[in-house]
N, C-alpha and C positions, 0 to 999 in steps of 0.2 A: 232464745228470742233476742237477747242483747246482741249476740254476734250477727244475727240476720239484720237487726236494725242498723248496726254499724256498716255492714256491707251495703245496705240500701242507701244510706247516707253518702257513702264513698262513691258508689257508682251512679247514683241518681236513678236506680232501678228498684222498684218496689216489689218485684217478683219474689226475691228471697224472703222478705218480710211477710208477704201474703202466704207463701208456702208454710212458713213456720206457724203462722196463726191458724191455718187450716189443720196442720198436724196437731196443734194443741187442742183445738175444738174437737177433732175426731177422737183423740185420746181421752178427753174429759167426758165425752158421751159414752165411750166404751167403759170407762171405769164406773160411771154412774149406773150402767147396766150390769155391772159385776163381771165384765170381761177384762182380760189382761190388756196390757199396752200393746199397741200395734207397732211393730218395728219393720221398717222397709229400708232396704239398703239398695242403693242404685250404684251400679258399676258401669264404667265407660265400656262401650262395646269394643271388642278387640278388632283391630284392622284385619280384614279377610286376607288370607294368604292364598294366592292363586296357584293352582297346580301348573306344571309345565304345559299341559294340554290347553288349559284355560288361557295361559299367557300367549300361546301360539294363536289361539282363536282371537284374542284381543288384538294381537299384532296384525293378523290377517285382516280384521275389520278396519284397523287404522289404514293399512295399505289400500284396501278397497275404497275407503272414504277419500284418501288422497287422490287416487286415480279418478274417482267420480267427480271430485271437486275440480281437478285439472280439465277433465272433459267438459264439464259445465262452463268453466271459464273460457276454454277454447271455442265452444259452441257460441257463447255470447259474443266473443270477440269477432267470430266469423259473421254472425248475424249483424253486428254493428257495421262491419265492412260492407256487407251486402246492402244494408240500408243506406249507407253513405253513398255507395255507387249508384243505387237507384235514385236517390235524391238528386245527385248531380245530373243524371240522365234526364230526370223530369224537369229540372231547372233549365237545362239547355233546350229541351223540347218546348218548354213554355216560352223561352226567348224567341225561338224560331217561329212559333205560332203567333206571338204578339207582332213580330215583324211582318208576317204574312197578313195579319189583320190590318195593320197600318197601310200596307201596300194596296190591299183590296179597297180600303176606304178611300185612298187617293184616287184609285181607278174609278170607283163609283162616283166620286165628286166630279172627276173630269167628264165622265159620261153624262152626268146630269147637266153640266154646263153645255156640252155639245147639244143635248136635247133642247135646252132652253134657247140656244142660238138658232137651232133648226126651226123650232116652233115659231120664232119671230118671222121667218121668211116663208114658211110653209103655209099654203092655203088649204084649209080643210074642205073637203068635198062633202057637203051636207045634203045632197040630193037623194 
């Protein structure tokens, strides 16, 4: 319990202290019931050693992932180029259409002026 307290103070982590207190509580209850002390030993799990077949499988997956990532990046790059090209096309079309609108508005204005001039001299036949 003292060792766990020191570790908790050093690291600022209360987990070791809580674990020791739980172990003490569990063992106290077991001895009150007439049972023996519970001993649990934890060992670090061993790192898994892959067989040559598993290593080949992992390597194959890595290669497939690299190829898939490359295809994905190329596809996105191509899509970006297509969108840029389409954007430029639409911008130039927009400029052309705006110029046409201005031209038609000037023509409409000129025709209205001609109509006004004509209506001043024209005699309407109201019979």
